[in-house]
N, C-alpha and C positions, 0 to 999 in steps of 0.2 A: 231351489237355488241357494237360499239362505243356509240350509243345513249342509250343503256341499261346499260352501265357500271356504271354511277352515281347511278342509282336506285339499282343496285346490291350491290354497296358499302354501300349505305344507309341501306339496309336490314341487311347486315353483321354487320354494326355498331350498329344497334338497337338490334340485337340478342346478340351481344357481351356485350352491356351495360346491357341488361336484365340478362344475365348469371352472370355478375359481381355483379349486385345488389342482386340477389338471393343468390349467394355464400357469399357475404359480410353479408347479413342478417343472414344467417345460422351460419356464423362464430361468429357473435356478440352474438348469442343465446347460444353458447357452454358454459358450465360451466367448465372453465379452472381450472385445479388443482392448478396451481401456483397463481391464483387470490386470494386464501385464505391468501396470505401474504401481501395484500394491507394495512391491519391494523396491521401489525407486527412491531417488534422492530425496524428494519432498516428503515421502512417507517415513523415511528412516533417519535422515540427517537433521531435519528441523528440530526435533525434540532433543537430540543429543547435543546440538550446538546452540541451545537457547537458554539464556538465563531465566527468562520468564517461565519456561516449562519446568526447569529444575526447581525454581522457587515455589511454584504451585505444588510440585510433588512434596517438597519439604514442608510447606505450610499445611498440607493434609495431615501431617503427623501431630499437629498441635491439638491438645485437648481443648475442645471448644468450651467446655464448662470449667476450665481452669480458673484458679482464684486470681491470677495476675494477668495484666494486659499483655498482648503479643507485642514484642519489640522487633520491628523489621530492620535488621542491620545488614541486609543482603543487597539492596539496590540504591542507586543514587538519585533519589527524588525527595529532597527535603521540603518540597513545596507544601507538604501536608502539615508542616509545623508553622504556626503563625509567625515565629521569630524569623523565618526565612522568606517571608512574603516579598514579592518582587517590588521593584522601584515604582513609586506612585507615578513618575513620569512615563513609565512604560504602560501602566494601566490607562492613564489619561490619553495617551496617543492612540491606543487601540480603541478605546471608547469613542474618541472624537472621529476616527476614521469610520467606525461603524455607524455613528449617528448621521453622517452626511448622506447615507443611503446611496452613495455613488460607487461603492466597492463591493456590491453583492454579485458582481459579474465574474466571468472568467478573466484570467490574466494571460499574458503570453507564456508559453511553456517555460521559457528561461527566466521569467520574472518581470515585474514592473521595472521600467527603465530607471525611475527615480530611486527605487530601492536598491537596485544593482549598483548604481552610482554611489549611493551612501555607503554600502559595504566596501566598495573599492576605495573610497576616501578613508574610511575607518581603518582598513588593513594597510593602506599605504604608509600610515604613520610609523609602522614598525620595520620597514624595509628601505633600502637605498634607491629605490626607483618607484615610479607611480603606476598604480594599477588603473585600468579603465573599466567602465561598466561592462565591456565585452569580456573582461577577464573573470566575471562573476556570474555564477548560475545559481538561482535560488531553488531550494529543495524543501520538501516536507520534513524538516528536521535533519539531523545528521545521519539518521538511519537511511533515509532515501538517498542521501549523498553517496553512501556506500553502495546502495542498490544501483545507482547510475554508473559509478566508476567501474565496478567489477565486470559487468557485461561488455563494456567497451574494451577492456583489456583481454577479454576471453574470446575475441573474434578470431584470433589466429589459432589454428589447430595446433595442439601440443603445447600451448603457452602455460607458463607457471608463474606463481607469485610468491614472494618471501614474506612470511608473517611472523610476528614476535611470539615467543612463548615464555611466560604467560601472555595472553592477549585478550582482545575483545572478540567473542565468538561469532558475532555477526559477519565478520570478514570471512571466516572459514565456511560458514553456512552459505553465504552468497557465492563463494568460489565453487563450492560443491554443486549448488543449483545450476551454475553456468559451466560446469565441467572444466573448471580452471584448476590445474594441479596446484596444491599447496606444499610449500617447503618451509620448514621452521628454522628460525635462528633463535638462540637463547638470550634471555636477559639475565645478567649475572647478579644474584642477590647480594653477594659480598662486596660488589663494586657499585652499590647504589642503583642496582637494576639497570646498569648500562648495557647497551647492545654489544653482543660478542662480535665485534667488527671483523676479527680475524677469521671467523667462520663463514662470512658472507660469500667470499669468492669460492669456497669449497662446495657450497650448496647451489650456487647459481650456474647457469649454462646459457647457450645462445638463445634458448626459448624463454628465459626469464624476462618478464616485462616490467615488473615493479616490485618495490618493497614498501611495507607499511611501518611507520613509526607512530607512536602515540605519545604526545608530549603536551602538557603534563600527563603523566601516565595513568591510565586505567588498565590494569587493576593495582599497580604497585605504588602509586603515589610519588614517583620520582619526577624530577625536573632536569632535563638534559642541559649540559653546558654548551657554550659556543664552540669550544674546541671539539667536543664530542660530535656535535651536529656537523661541523665542518668535515670531520673524518668520514661521516656517513655520506655526505655529498660527494666527496672525492671517490669513494668506493662505487657509488651509484654511477658516476661518470665513467669510471673504468669499466664497469659491467655493461654500460649502455642502457640503463634502466631509469625510470622515473621514480620519484619518491612521493608516496601518498602520506601526507602528514595530517594525522587526526589531532586537531588542536582545539577541540570543543571546550577543554578546560583551561584555555589560555589565560584567562583572567584570574583563575583560582590558584595563585601561588602563595604559599604560606611562609616560606623561609627567605633567606637572603639571596638565594640564587634566582636571577631574573628569568622570565620566560623569553626565549629567543625564537621568533617565527622561523620555520624552515625556509620560508621564502627569501630570507636573507641570502641563502645560497642558491637561489634560482638561476644565477648565471653560471653555476658549476654543473648542476643537473636540474632538469625541469621538475617542478613541484606542483602537485594538486593538493591543496589544503582544504580540509573539512572543518567547518565551523558552524556554530548555531547560537541561538538565544537560550537554548534549553538549560544549560548548566550555569553559565555566568549570570544570567538574569533569573534563574530558578523558575523557568516556565516551560517545562518539557511538554505540557499539553498544548502549547501554542503551535507546535510543529513548524518551526521556521529555521532552516539551516541554509548552508551554501557550500558550493565548491568554488574555490578561488584558484585561478591559474597564475602561478609565479613562473614566468617563462620569458624573460627579456630577450632571449635569442630566438624566440618564436619556433622552437622545435615542435611543440605540440600542435601548433597551427599547420606547419608543413606536413606533419604526419597524420593530420586530420583527426587527432584525438579530440580537440575542442569541437570540431564539427560533429563528431560522433556523439559527444555529450549533448549537444543541441538537438540532434535528431532523436536521441533517446527521450529527452524531456518533452519533445513535441508529441510523443505517443504515450506519455505517462501522466500521472497526477501532478498537482502543484500545490504549494501552500495557500492557505486562505488569503484571498485578495485583500481583505481589509487589514490583515496583519502585515502584509507586504507594504501597504500604504502607510502604516504606522511606523515601519522600520526606520526611515530617516530620522524621525523625531525621537525614537527610542535611543538610537545611537548618539544623537547630538545632545539630547537633553538630560540623559541619566547622569545624576551627580556622582562625583567621586565618593561622597559619603556613603552611598548605597554599597559600593564594592568594598569600602573599608569596613562597613558593618558585617557584610557576609563573610569576608575573609577573617575578621575578628572572631566570629562565631566558629568558623571552621578551624581556625588555629587553636582556639581554646579546646575544642572537642578533640583535635588531633593530639594535643598534649595529654589529655585524659586517656585517650585510646592507647597511646604509646606507653604511658606509665602503667596502666592496668595490665597490659600485655606483658611488660617486663616483670611484673610481680606475680605472674602466673607461669610456673615452671613447666607446665604441660603444653605450652605453646611458645613459639619463638618468632620474634619480629627482627629480621636482619637489617632493616633500614627504616629510620624514622621518616614518615611521610612529609614531603615538601610541597605537594600540590595535589590537585584533583580532590576527590572525596573518599579515597580508598587506601587501604593498606593490605598487603599480603602477609599472611601469618602461617608458619609451618606448624603442623600438629606433631607433637612428640608421642606418636602412637605406642612406642615401646614402654611408655609409662602408664598406659591406659588399658583397662581390662575389657576384653571382648568388644573392642571398637576396631573394625577392620580397615576402614578407609575414610576418606573425607565425607563421602555422601552418608555413610553410616553414622559418622559423628554428627553431621548436621541434622539428620532425621531424629536421632535420639535426643539431641539438644532441644530441638523444637518440641518434642513430645514431653520432655521432663521440665523444661524451663521456659517454654514459649518464646524462645529467641530464634530468629531466622538469620542464618548466615549463608553465604554463597560458597558452595564447595569448589575447591580449586580445579578439580578435574574438568569442569565445563570450560575453564579458562586455559587448560593445557598443563596444569600443575597438580598432579595427584598428591593427596595427603597434605594439601595446603587449604586454607580458606581465605576468602576475601571478606574484609569487614569494612563497612562504610561508617565513617564518623560524621556524616552529614545529618546530624540530628541534634536536638537540644542536649546540652551537657548532662542534665540529670537523667534523661532516658538512656544515654550512652553509658553512664556510670552504672546504672542499674543493670543494663544488659551485660556488661563485661563482668560485673560481680556474679551474675547468674552463670556465665560461662565458667568462671573460676569454681563456683560451687559444684557445677556439673562435673568438671574435671576431677575435683577432689573426691566426689562421691563415686566416680568410676575409675579411680586409680587402681593399679595392680595391688592386690592384697598382700602378696608375698614380697613386696619391695620394701626396702628400708629407706625411710624418708623420701619415698617416691622415686628411688634410684634402682 
């Protein structure tokens, strides 16, 4: 028996291997029903309309053993820099809420009542009427706010939405996932990236449900005037659409032009405003945002848009309960000195950014940033050798200089790049000097003085 055991084992292994092979072959030959989704929206659109995806692609071009540190000027998260640390009042509020041990539980889908009331009170300071807790829905950051609003608007077959170009790609991705048609209106570089208001009526129709404005603007760094926003509201009323106002950078205004909440015009056209702690308090990892309803005429209540948002949130995730509990104290106790410090840093960096771009003839900045953390820059590709487009530019720059920029094509503007100035001035200066060196090294050889 002992002598025959190895042979028996070998036979068993051979039989088992053959059975595995035949079953695997049969499995591979099955026409799986879910396989039809391999060319679907999620499989194809997510990467195309994702800043994260394109950033990772460009970062892969960096020489890991390079002599200089990587400078990430592609995304707006300055929390990695100690100079941009959030307010101590915010940290204390979160720590205190956590230490009570009372907020490790689930919260209501729309958020804790006290937190909603605090946001309503906070936002009411900028508009000529008072918001209530029922006008505020808490979300897991501004990103979830987009995820909530878009499906609500996509419920009507054939509906479409108007999005800015350039813009924030999450809107386009969410619209695609929900089969909501997208139509673009342009932002005009030579007019401070104002909305091309005259084009809105020509691209809208009876199936248009809403338009998105981003103010202060990501990716352009513009801040819209009262008169410009009033015109937007009047056109929205004429078209019978609501305005989605992405106002997550509302506190980050660098110039003399003040931030005007779109809710000021809620009596003209209903407004859904997206806000969050992420940018103004420099805490994107805390994942707390909101949708605020500016609708004194109760149009969104009558049309059940508000009820639909509630229903969506009741079957979705929600922000951490202890952060919600901390929110009233964060809003009430954060001192003005914190925002003054952050805006001072951003203003200094924006000045450096604009100056360095102006001194680089291979790129062009049509408008000095007035808010947010970003600026859009045009690539003068006719002056550069063997650089075909914005993605090619960013990949080669990452490889040669270890500087990461965001290509404009993912934002709707080919052959432009978005630069964030939300970093310490010395790092920004270094990064933009590397960009200039890269351009000079890759200029067309047969040009005279780069022309």
